[in-house]
N, C-alpha and C positions, 0 to 999 in steps of 0.2 A: 898375734898368733898363739896360739897352746902350744905349750912344752912338747906334745907329743902330736901333733897334727901331722908335721913334716912325715914322720916314720908310719903313721899309720896309713896317710897316702901312699907313700913308697910301698908297703905291705901288701896293699889292695892292688897297686898296678902289675905287681909283680908275683901275688901270690892269689890274686882274686879276692873276693868278700870272703869267703869260707877260709881262706888258707891263713887271711889277716886276724880274723876272728879266732881260729884256733890260737895264732901268736899270741894276742892280748890276752887270752884268757888262761895264757900259761904262765904270760910275764906278769899278771893281776897275782895270780897265785903266790908267785917268787917275792914276789915286789910286799905280799901281805904278811908273808912268813920273816921277810927280812925285816921290817920294820918291828916285827915283836921280837927279834931276837939278839940278844944283847952283845954276841959276838959278831951281828954285823956291822959293817961301818952305814948300815942304809938306818940304823938305829938312833946313830950320834945327833945330837943336835942339828949340826953343820950339815948333814944330807938327808933328814928324815921328814922335813917340808918339802923337798922336791920328791922325793920318792911318794908322798900323800900328796903332791900335787897331781904326778903322774896316773895314781892311782884313782884319783876324785875322774880323770879327764877320761881312761880308760871305760871305767864306770857308765861314765855319760855318753859314752860313741856308744857302747853295748848296748843301752839302752836306747839310742838314737837307731842304731843299725838292726836291732833285732827283727821289726817287722820288714825293712827292707831288705835285710838277709835272706830271708826264709822267702820272700815274694821274688825273687830275683833268681834265688837256687830253684826254685820252682819253675820258673817262666823257662830257665835253661834245660832243666830236666826233662820237659815238657813239650819244647819246641822244635818239631824237625827241623828246623831251618838255624840252629843256634850254633850246631857243628859238634860234633865228637871230641874236640880239640880245645873246647872251654871248660872252666874249671864249674 
């Protein structure tokens, strides 16, 4: 199992695809900045590979999920049977 797979699955279950995607995008931005900053522990040799692995996994998930996210959100928005309580 990939490093972030469990966390992504939890976020989807808790927040829906749209919420999980937003969290992943925010986290990617923070991780990318962190590995570039000499002041951050994420840039240190013992942590950097872990952060980089997470960045790759988040990027891959976003690439795979993009069409699915748009399609799912579109169906929920246009499907009168989907209920207003869904995200």
